[in-house]
C-alpha positions as CSV (number, residue, x, y, z in Angstrom):
1,M,-3.0,-8.4,-19.7
2,P,-1.4,-5.0,-21.5
3,R,-1.2,-2.2,-19.9
4,P,-4.9,0.0,-19.6
5,R,-4.9,3.0,-22.6
6,N,-7.8,4.6,-21.2
7,K,-10.5,4.6,-18.3
8,E,-12.4,1.7,-18.8
9,D,-9.2,-0.2,-19.3
10,L,-8.0,0.9,-16.3
11,I,-11.4,0.7,-14.6
12,L,-11.1,-3.6,-16.2
13,A,-7.5,-4.1,-15.0
14,A,-8.0,-2.4,-11.9
15,N,-11.3,-4.5,-11.3
16,T,-9.8,-7.7,-12.6
17,N,-7.0,-7.4,-10.8
18,Y,-8.5,-6.7,-7.1
19,E,-10.1,-10.4,-7.9
20,K,-7.1,-11.9,-8.1
21,L,-6.2,-10.1,-4.6
22,L,-9.0,-11.9,-3.0
23,T,-9.3,-15.3,-4.4
24,M,-5.1,-15.1,-3.3
25,I,-6.5,-14.0,0.3
26,E,-9.0,-16.5,0.3
27,S,-6.9,-19.2,-1.1
28,R,-4.5,-18.8,1.6
29,T,-5.3,-20.6,5.1
30,E,-4.6,-18.2,8.6
31,D,-1.9,-19.9,9.2
32,E,-0.5,-18.9,5.3
33,K,-1.7,-15.4,6.1
34,S,0.0,-15.1,9.5
35,I,3.5,-16.3,8.9
36,C,6.3,-13.7,9.0
37,Y,7.8,-12.9,6.3
38,D,11.5,-13.1,5.8
39,F,13.3,-12.2,2.5
40,S,16.8,-11.4,4.8
41,G,18.0,-14.3,2.4
42,D,18.5,-12.4,-1.0
43,E,20.7,-10.0,-1.9
44,K,18.1,-8.7,-4.9
45,K,16.0,-7.5,-2.2
46,K,17.1,-4.3,-0.7
47,E,14.1,-2.0,-0.8
48,A,12.9,-0.7,2.2
49,H,9.2,-2.9,1.8
50,W,11.5,-5.7,2.2
51,K,12.3,-5.6,5.1
52,R,9.4,-3.8,6.3
53,D,6.2,-5.7,6.0
54,K,6.0,-8.9,8.2
55,N,3.3,-11.1,7.1
56,L,0.5,-10.4,4.5
57,R,-1.5,-7.6,7.0
58,D,1.1,-6.1,6.4
59,V,0.9,-5.4,2.9
60,L,-2.6,-5.3,2.7
61,M,-2.5,-2.2,5.1
62,H,0.7,-0.9,3.3
63,L,-1.8,-0.9,0.0
64,H,-4.8,0.0,1.7
65,E,-2.8,3.4,3.0
66,W,-1.5,3.9,0.0
67,H,-5.2,3.4,-1.5
68,L,-6.5,6.6,0.7
69,L,-3.8,8.9,-0.4
70,L,-4.7,8.3,-4.1
71,L,-8.5,9.4,-3.2
72,E,-7.6,11.9,-1.1
73,W,-5.5,13.4,-4.6
74,I,-8.1,12.5,-6.5
75,K,-10.8,14.7,-4.4
76,N,-8.5,18.0,-4.1
77,R,-7.9,17.3,-7.7
78,E,-11.4,17.6,-8.2
79,N,-12.4,20.7,-6.3
80,G,-9.2,22.6,-8.0
81,S,-6.6,21.7,-4.7
82,A,-3.7,20.9,-5.8
83,G,-2.2,20.4,-2.1
84,N,-0.3,17.9,-0.6
85,V,-1.9,14.5,0.0
86,F,0.6,13.6,2.2
87,P,-0.4,13.9,6.2
88,G,1.4,16.9,8.3
89,G,2.4,18.6,3.9
90,V,4.7,15.2,4.3
91,I,6.8,15.6,0.2
92,Y,7.6,12.2,-1.5
93,Q,11.0,12.5,-1.4
94,Y,10.2,12.7,2.6
95,L,8.8,9.5,2.5
96,L,12.3,7.8,1.4
97,S,14.0,9.3,4.1
98,M,14.1,7.6,7.3
99,G,11.7,10.8,8.5
100,G,9.1,8.8,6.0
101,R,10.1,5.4,8.1
102,K,8.6,7.1,11.1
103,L,5.5,8.4,9.2
104,H,4.9,4.9,8.2
105,R,5.1,3.0,11.6
106,K,2.8,6.5,12.2
107,L,0.1,4.9,10.1
108,F,0.8,1.1,11.1
109,Y,0.1,1.7,14.9
110,Q,-3.2,3.5,13.7
111,C,-4.0,0.8,11.2
112,D,-2.9,-1.6,14.2
113,Q,-5.4,0.2,16.3
114,Q,-8.1,-0.6,14.4
115,L,-8.3,-3.9,13.5
116,L,-8.0,-4.3,17.4
């Protein structure tokens, strides 16, 4: 699918890819959904998310939190506020630092408590 060039194409691509995601999740067994990911043997996978996200739930939680941040940013823009959408005034560079890892653990804990 080519990169979207307008709002309609973007919405179509988002809906199509969301359906693909749901289909992929539904096609997995419960064991496949809960299996732990281990990418430690692949030297090409050095980014933090390869160590952080341990299973499908972690990946989906991470995606969900980023979507919430996007929706908050859109709401702020529509209200004329260009303010920061990250909790506590955090900036993106902070998310890439050690403090960002602490924030991620906090968000993970909040999501984990909601699932219980």
